[in-house]
N, CA, C and O of each residue as an XYZ file, in Angstrom:
556
protein
N       1.079     -1.217     -0.063
C       0.105      0.243      0.090
C       1.244      0.991     -0.275
O       1.390      1.369     -1.437
N       2.381      1.333      0.955
C       2.860      2.181      0.436
C       3.212      2.687     -0.967
O       3.248      3.911     -1.099
N       3.413      2.106     -1.776
C       3.831      1.859     -3.050
C       3.217      2.479     -3.967
O       3.967      3.006     -4.788
N       1.643      2.673     -4.208
C       0.809      3.467     -4.581
C       0.585      4.463     -4.917
O       0.077      4.711     -6.011
N       1.172      5.998     -3.360
C       1.757      7.071     -3.367
C       2.800      7.159     -5.050
O       2.487      7.889     -5.991
N       3.634      6.517     -5.036
C       4.723      6.318     -5.825
C       5.150      5.992     -7.074
O       6.065      6.334     -7.823
N       3.425      4.570     -7.107
C       2.912      4.526     -8.424
C       2.846      5.946     -9.450
O       3.392      6.358    -10.473
N       1.683      6.439     -8.345
C       0.539      7.307     -9.137
C       1.610      8.701     -9.511
O       1.337      9.386    -10.497
N       2.568      8.969     -8.828
C       3.414     10.030     -8.742
C       3.933     10.179    -10.291
O       3.827     10.913    -11.273
N       4.818      8.498     -9.653
C       5.489      8.113    -11.658
C       4.770      8.135    -12.492
O       5.204      8.687    -13.503
N       3.390      7.608    -12.564
C       2.312      7.979    -13.973
C       1.701      9.186    -14.015
O       0.898      9.547    -14.876
N       2.005      9.684    -13.273
C       1.963     11.403    -13.812
C       2.870     11.988    -14.189
O       2.659     12.932    -14.951
N       4.093     11.687    -13.842
C       5.557     12.281    -14.410
C       5.532     11.606    -15.812
O       6.024     12.270    -16.724
N       5.060     10.457    -16.091
C       5.176      9.947    -17.360
C       4.563     10.831    -18.208
O       5.154     11.624    -18.942
N       3.004     10.654    -18.077
C       1.665     10.981    -18.385
C       1.843     12.584    -18.524
O       1.894     12.958    -19.696
N       1.906     13.199    -17.932
C       2.292     15.348    -17.810
C       2.686     15.453    -18.648
O       2.187     16.187    -19.501
N       4.255     14.480    -18.914
C       5.635     15.167    -19.707
C       5.219     14.963    -21.347
O       5.656     15.555    -22.334
N       4.116     13.802    -21.228
C       4.191     13.762    -22.957
C       3.681     15.055    -23.623
O       3.097     15.963    -23.031
N       4.015     15.010    -25.076
C       4.065     16.346    -26.167
C       3.565     15.347    -26.984
O       3.939     14.194    -27.196
N       2.616     16.038    -27.415
C       1.655     15.163    -28.386
C       0.628     16.099    -29.542
O      -0.532     15.762    -29.780
N       1.376     17.448    -30.257
C       1.313     18.223    -30.693
C       1.253     18.068    -32.069
O       1.310     19.015    -32.855
N       1.094     16.412    -32.518
C       1.387     16.350    -33.713
C       2.901     16.937    -34.294
O       2.733     18.049    -34.795
N       4.047     16.572    -34.345
C       5.519     17.185    -34.335
C       5.756     15.882    -34.129
O       5.445     15.193    -33.157
N       6.555     15.476    -35.498
C       6.853     14.512    -35.621
C       8.762     14.526    -36.050
O       9.416     15.407    -36.608
N       9.090     13.498    -35.640
C      10.927     13.458    -36.263
C      10.946     12.783    -37.643
O      10.518     11.648    -37.854
N      11.580     13.739    -38.717
C      11.050     13.198    -39.961
C      12.661     13.306    -40.763
O      13.395     14.294    -40.722
N      12.956     11.956    -41.502
C      13.979     11.900    -42.030
C      13.814     12.325    -43.820
O      12.836     12.089    -44.529
N      15.334     13.127    -44.291
C      15.741     12.794    -45.662
C      16.768     12.748    -46.258
O      17.713     13.364    -45.764
N      16.956     12.074    -47.421
C      18.027     12.389    -48.320
C      18.885     13.260    -48.603
O      19.050     13.008    -49.796
N      19.674     14.256    -48.334
C      20.060     15.764    -48.501
C      21.511     15.219    -49.426
O      22.374     14.374    -49.189
N      21.221     16.349    -50.789
C      22.156     15.789    -52.148
C      23.186     16.294    -51.929
O      23.099     17.464    -51.556
N      25.009     15.532    -52.078
C      25.937     15.324    -51.844
C      26.199     16.140    -53.266
O      25.649     15.950    -54.351
N      27.313     17.200    -52.876
C      27.242     18.250    -53.487
C      28.967     17.807    -54.407
O      29.254     17.796    -55.604
N      29.926     17.443    -52.935
C      31.443     17.053    -53.320
C      31.710     16.064    -52.394
O      30.833     15.589    -51.673
N      33.245     15.614    -52.363
C      33.398     14.293    -51.856
C      35.045     14.297    -51.953
O      35.582     14.044    -53.031
N      35.588     14.507    -51.126
C      36.982     14.347    -50.686
C      37.608     13.285    -50.538
O      37.661     12.782    -49.416
N      38.015     12.895    -51.247
C      38.267     11.254    -51.456
C      39.842     11.463    -52.006
O      40.011     12.415    -52.768
N      41.074     10.583    -51.645
C      42.015     10.425    -52.085
C      41.785      9.630    -53.470
O      40.822      8.961    -53.843
N      43.290     10.008    -54.249
C      43.431      9.107    -55.707
C      43.500      7.771    -55.702
O      42.943      6.987    -56.470
N      44.452      7.472    -54.489
C      44.338      5.506    -54.531
C      43.814      5.580    -52.962
O      43.307      6.577    -52.448
N      44.057      4.258    -52.289
C      43.709      4.341    -50.808
C      44.327      3.219    -50.866
O      44.665      2.649    -51.904
N      44.579      2.692    -49.296
C      45.683      2.035    -49.105
C      44.883      1.072    -47.941
O      44.056      1.551    -47.164
N      45.299     -0.470    -47.957
C      44.754     -1.694    -47.518
C      44.919     -1.760    -45.972
O      45.886     -2.020    -45.256
N      43.617     -1.429    -45.713
C      43.767     -1.782    -43.426
C      44.099     -0.414    -42.756
O      44.343     -0.288    -41.556
N      44.081      0.574    -43.651
C      44.154      1.917    -43.806
C      42.562      2.471    -42.691
O      41.469      1.909    -42.750
N      42.883      3.599    -41.833
C      41.271      3.874    -42.198
C      41.202      5.700    -42.160
O      41.943      6.353    -41.425
N      40.519      6.116    -42.779
C      39.724      7.545    -43.739
C      39.080      8.223    -43.534
O      38.042      7.776    -43.046
N      39.147      9.783    -43.723
C      38.113     10.438    -42.780
C      37.939     11.183    -44.042
O      38.792     11.968    -44.455
N      36.329     10.822    -44.931
C      36.239     11.424    -46.195
C      35.123     12.942    -45.451
O      34.180     12.844    -44.665
N      35.692     14.163    -46.057
C      34.626     15.246    -46.027
C      33.865     15.438    -47.050
O      34.274     16.027    -48.050
N      32.038     14.726    -46.876
C      31.396     14.824    -47.933
C      30.480     16.255    -47.995
O      29.429     16.261    -47.354
N      30.885     17.519    -48.793
C      29.779     18.523    -48.935
C      28.365     17.846    -49.146
O      28.072     16.949    -49.937
N      27.572     18.499    -48.241
C      26.318     17.896    -48.942
C      25.016     19.390    -48.723
O      25.242     20.236    -47.858
N      23.959     19.471    -49.469
C      23.222     20.235    -49.191
C      21.815     20.349    -48.606
O      20.941     19.643    -49.110
N      21.478     21.235    -47.507
C      20.469     21.029    -46.555
C      19.132     21.737    -47.796
O      19.297     22.561    -48.695
N      17.712     20.925    -47.308
C      16.946     21.610    -47.569
C      16.802     22.920    -47.267
O      16.985     23.773    -48.135
N      16.421     23.273    -45.869
C      16.320     24.454    -44.945
C      17.140     24.291    -43.945
O      17.606     23.194    -43.639
N      17.361     25.260    -43.409
C      17.805     25.361    -42.159
C      17.949     25.002    -40.677
O      18.758     25.027    -39.749
N      16.620     24.633    -41.011
C      16.204     23.491    -39.555
C      16.298     22.255    -39.598
O      16.146     21.584    -38.576
N      16.584     21.674    -40.860
C      17.281     20.455    -41.392
C      18.943     20.426    -40.903
O      19.793     21.266    -41.199
N      19.143     19.082    -39.988
C      20.483     18.276    -39.950
C      20.510     17.750    -40.031
O      19.628     16.981    -40.412
N      22.442     17.404    -39.541
C      22.867     16.168    -40.131
C      22.360     15.036    -39.055
O      22.274     15.415    -37.886
N      22.009     13.648    -39.365
C      21.357     12.704    -38.479
C      22.631     11.696    -38.958
O      22.787     10.912    -38.023
N      23.258     11.501    -39.647
C      23.774     10.241    -40.308
C      24.699      9.831    -41.855
O      25.039     10.493    -42.835
N      24.840      8.589    -41.496
C      25.059      8.319    -43.557
C      24.127      6.952    -43.525
O      23.976      6.270    -42.511
N      23.568      6.690    -44.724
C      22.724      5.098    -44.983
C      24.283      5.543    -46.285
O      24.692      6.393    -47.076
N      24.601      4.144    -45.638
C      25.540      3.264    -46.276
C      25.263      1.803    -46.666
O      24.981      1.034    -45.747
N      25.304      1.414    -47.705
C      24.941      0.173    -48.005
C      26.237     -0.383    -49.207
O      26.565      0.343    -50.146
N      26.806     -1.636    -48.994
C      27.733     -2.850    -49.815
C      27.701     -3.905    -50.325
O      27.351     -4.967    -49.809
N      28.163     -3.657    -51.686
C      27.813     -4.654    -52.190
C      29.218     -5.396    -52.943
O      29.310     -5.146    -54.144
N      30.029     -6.051    -52.506
C      31.371     -6.237    -52.818
C      32.102     -5.183    -52.878
O      32.154     -4.598    -51.796
N      32.920     -4.518    -54.040
C      33.496     -3.492    -54.018
C      32.867     -2.538    -54.249
O      33.630     -1.637    -54.597
N      31.186     -2.033    -54.244
C      30.722     -1.043    -54.696
C      29.926     -0.375    -53.353
O      28.807     -0.772    -53.026
N      30.746      0.831    -52.521
C      29.899      1.323    -51.602
C      28.470      2.688    -52.027
O      28.594      3.768    -52.605
N      27.472      2.154    -51.559
C      26.780      3.595    -52.042
C      26.317      3.597    -50.768
O      25.978      2.803    -49.891
N      26.520      5.890    -51.159
C      26.331      6.177    -49.678
C      25.241      7.295    -49.806
O      25.192      7.946    -50.850
N      24.255      7.573    -48.653
C      23.753      8.849    -48.989
C      23.461      9.437    -47.323
O      23.017      8.658    -46.480
N      23.716     10.633    -47.046
C      23.232     12.033    -46.263
C      22.525     11.958    -46.347
O      21.826     12.098    -47.351
N      22.152     11.547    -44.803
C      20.791     11.537    -43.576
C      20.505     13.149    -42.794
O      21.340     13.548    -41.982
N      19.197     14.055    -43.139
C      19.466     14.705    -42.411
C      18.077     14.821    -41.748
O      17.157     14.718    -42.559
N      17.769     14.980    -40.664
C      16.468     14.928    -39.800
C      15.678     16.316    -39.769
O      16.501     17.230    -39.714
N      14.589     16.705    -39.783
C      14.118     17.700    -39.367
C      12.528     17.833    -38.935
O      11.858     16.937    -39.450
N      11.855     18.642    -38.200
C      10.943     18.269    -37.753
C       9.552     18.955    -38.447
O       9.322     20.120    -38.770
N       8.680     17.659    -38.540
C       7.610     18.852    -39.015
C       6.875     20.165    -39.158
O       6.715     21.031    -40.018
N       6.487     19.900    -37.859
C       5.402     21.282    -37.318
C       6.480     22.473    -37.786
O       5.943     23.558    -38.012
N       7.608     22.424    -37.922
C       8.386     23.952    -38.212
C       7.920     24.670    -39.456
O       7.679     24.213    -40.573
N       7.845     25.980    -38.967
C       7.176     26.868    -40.611
C       8.367     27.599    -40.132
O       8.434     28.533    -40.931
N       9.502     27.748    -39.169
C      10.014     28.714    -39.631
C      11.233     28.542    -40.070
O      12.167     29.043    -39.445
N      11.402     27.960    -40.976
C      13.183     27.062    -41.594
C      12.979     28.450    -42.650
O      11.906     28.953    -42.985
N      14.907     29.050    -43.202
C      14.456     29.364    -44.068
C      15.077     28.600    -44.966
O      15.764     27.630    -44.643
N      14.848     29.046    -46.372
C      15.883     28.164    -47.180
C      17.025     29.209    -47.935
O      17.607     29.019    -49.003
N      17.097     29.983    -47.315
C      18.103     31.201    -47.971
C      19.008     30.917    -47.450
O      19.041     30.120    -46.512
N      20.099     31.580    -47.998
C      21.318     31.581    -47.442
C      22.573     30.257    -47.846
O      22.454     29.590    -48.874
N      23.565     30.078    -46.998
C      24.089     28.631    -47.581
C      23.696     28.110    -46.898
O      23.450     28.425    -45.733
N      23.497     26.994    -47.532
C      22.515     25.129    -47.065
C      23.666     24.367    -47.403
O      23.470     23.297    -47.979
N      25.132     24.811    -47.087
C      25.606     23.563    -47.559
C      26.500     23.883    -46.626
O      26.955     24.980    -46.304
N      26.853     22.014    -45.928
C      27.401     21.897    -44.810
C      28.342     20.697    -45.168
O      28.112     20.272    -46.300
N      29.423     19.985    -44.449
C      30.378     19.303    -44.237
C      29.807     18.363    -43.222
O      29.287     18.834    -42.210
N      29.889     16.507    -43.496
C      29.914     15.435    -42.289
C      31.070     14.379    -43.275
O      31.206     14.142    -44.475
N      31.836     13.897    -41.858
C      32.911     13.490    -42.005
C      32.857     12.253    -42.399
O      34.013     12.300    -41.978
N      32.679     11.087    -42.816
C      32.675      9.895    -43.448
C      34.102      9.067    -43.553
O      34.980      9.069    -44.415
N      33.905      8.137    -41.912
C      34.679      7.239    -41.527
C      34.645      6.360    -42.231
O      33.491      5.976    -42.418
N      35.753      5.540    -43.008
C      36.061      4.254    -43.975
C      37.211      3.625    -43.351
O      38.092      4.300    -42.817
N      37.229      2.724    -43.383
C      38.198      1.557    -43.327
C      38.354      0.813    -44.515
O      37.405      0.307    -45.114
N      39.588      0.735    -44.884
C      39.952     -0.138    -46.104
C      39.644     -1.449    -45.767
O      40.054     -1.841    -44.674
N      38.919     -2.325    -46.569
C      39.017     -3.852    -46.880
C      39.088     -4.821    -47.914
O      38.851     -6.028    -47.960
N      39.490     -3.944    -48.760
C      40.215     -4.387    -49.865
C      41.255     -4.539    -50.919
O      41.956     -3.541    -51.081
N      41.432     -5.259    -51.444
C      42.681     -4.822    -51.683
C      42.722     -4.514    -53.610
O      43.663     -4.257    -54.360
N      41.442     -4.669    -53.828
C      41.795     -4.176    -55.529
C      41.815     -2.085    -55.525
O      42.618     -1.152    -55.502
N      39.645     -2.478    -55.584
C      38.964     -1.337    -55.952
C      38.220     -1.471    -55.257
O      37.748     -2.564    -54.945
N      37.667      0.368    -54.492
C      36.512      0.458    -54.659
C      36.102      1.782    -55.577
O      36.694      2.722    -56.107
N      34.237      1.118    -55.406
C      33.301      2.191    -56.291
C      32.394      2.964    -55.519
O      31.310      2.452    -55.237
N      32.722      4.387    -55.039
C      32.167      4.994    -54.119
C      30.839      5.624    -55.310
O      31.000      6.116    -56.427
N      29.778      5.414    -54.677
C      28.529      5.902    -54.770
C      27.869      7.123    -54.566
O      26.730      6.705    -54.359
N      27.795      8.401    -54.477
C      27.025      9.070    -53.091
C      26.172     10.055    -53.911
O      26.434     10.973    -54.688
N      24.765      9.357    -53.306
C      23.640      9.734    -53.902
C      23.573     11.449    -53.809
O      23.519     12.117    -52.777
N      23.597     12.003    -55.409
C      23.211     13.140    -55.634
C      21.577     14.015    -55.781
O      21.420     15.181    -56.145
N      20.635     13.146    -55.422
C      19.386     13.823    -55.594
C      18.504     13.418    -56.945
O      19.076     12.537    -57.586
N      17.727     13.688    -57.306
C      16.975     12.837    -58.503
C      17.287     13.688    -59.381
O      17.666     14.860    -59.368
N      16.984     12.615    -60.455
C      16.780     13.596    -61.947
C      15.519     14.254    -62.763
O      14.828     13.303    -62.397
N      15.132     14.584    -63.093
C      13.923     15.077    -64.049
C      13.083     14.484    -64.204
O      11.966     14.977    -64.046
N      13.254     13.063    -64.612
C      12.609     11.632    -64.975
C      12.605     11.052    -63.346
O      11.615     10.419    -62.980
N      13.348     11.206    -62.716
C      12.833     10.325    -60.833
C      13.999      9.448    -61.003
O      13.922      8.745    -59.996
N      15.262      8.969    -61.805
C      16.010      8.488    -61.676
C      16.505      8.911    -60.697
O      16.274     10.065    -60.336
N      17.201      8.203    -60.108
C      18.989      8.757    -58.605
C      19.625      8.861    -59.692
O      19.368      8.530    -60.849
N      20.982      9.645    -58.913
C      21.740     10.235    -59.665
C      22.972      9.883    -58.722
O      22.896      9.586    -57.530
N      24.068      9.974    -59.461
C      25.255      9.493    -58.312
C      26.460     10.266    -59.136
O      26.544     10.444    -60.351
N      27.525     10.738    -57.901
C      28.153     11.392    -57.510
C      29.224      9.865    -57.266
O      29.150      9.192    -56.238
N      30.289      9.499    -58.566
C      30.908      7.703    -58.863
C      32.754      8.017    -58.928
O      33.562      8.447    -59.752
N      32.761      7.656    -57.941
C      34.500      7.554    -57.694
C      34.976      6.448    -58.004
O      34.290      5.599    -57.436
N      35.830      5.942    -58.635
C      36.054      4.719    -58.417
C      38.273      5.025    -57.919
O      39.128      5.751    -58.427
N      38.308      4.080    -56.819
C      39.887      4.092    -56.234
C      40.123      3.043    -55.839
O      39.484      2.274    -55.121
N      41.629      2.947    -56.585
C      42.199      1.773    -56.604
C      43.031      1.400    -55.073
O      43.533      2.257    -54.347
N      43.030      0.452    -54.903
C      43.959      0.190    -53.577
C      45.369     -0.232    -53.214
O      45.449     -1.457    -53.306
N      46.014      0.081    -53.001
C      47.259     -0.289    -53.190
C      48.228     -0.945    -51.866
O      48.290     -0.135    -50.941
N      48.639     -1.649    -51.723
C      49.237     -2.559    -50.229
C      49.826     -1.646    -49.749
O      50.438     -0.815    -50.421
N      49.713     -1.642    -48.068
C      50.197     -0.697    -47.460
C      51.638     -0.620    -46.769
O      52.237      0.069    -45.943
N      51.860     -1.836    -47.668
C      53.590     -1.787    -47.391
C      54.571     -1.056    -48.350
O      55.798     -1.010    -48.261
N      53.729     -0.471    -49.326
C      54.067      0.686    -50.108
C      54.815      2.090    -49.940
O      54.907      2.859    -50.896
């Protein structure tokens, strides 16, 4: 019986603090503008690539990368978050930002990097594609 006031208090905190105003957190891919990748990579080495991308508004912010691998092809998309109810979002000014993509070389031949750049006028995905050879780390 002594725990009943505590349970009521906890339930009040949980229900009293919930915010349901129809606002939700959304994600979308941001088009890649350019990528700073070396002309060659070394086996077993870790790299940090600068990925310049364009946000839709100033309310969009970097969330991470959507990366898929298929053998030696790496497809990368920049993911941005934004709130659905924010009406004060500006599309003016500099909407480009840089994110750092960490990458570890696991292959010994080459990689084909494909960075998502948006959709064409006919709705097809466009990619910035870079093929990078791998050189042995002992050279």
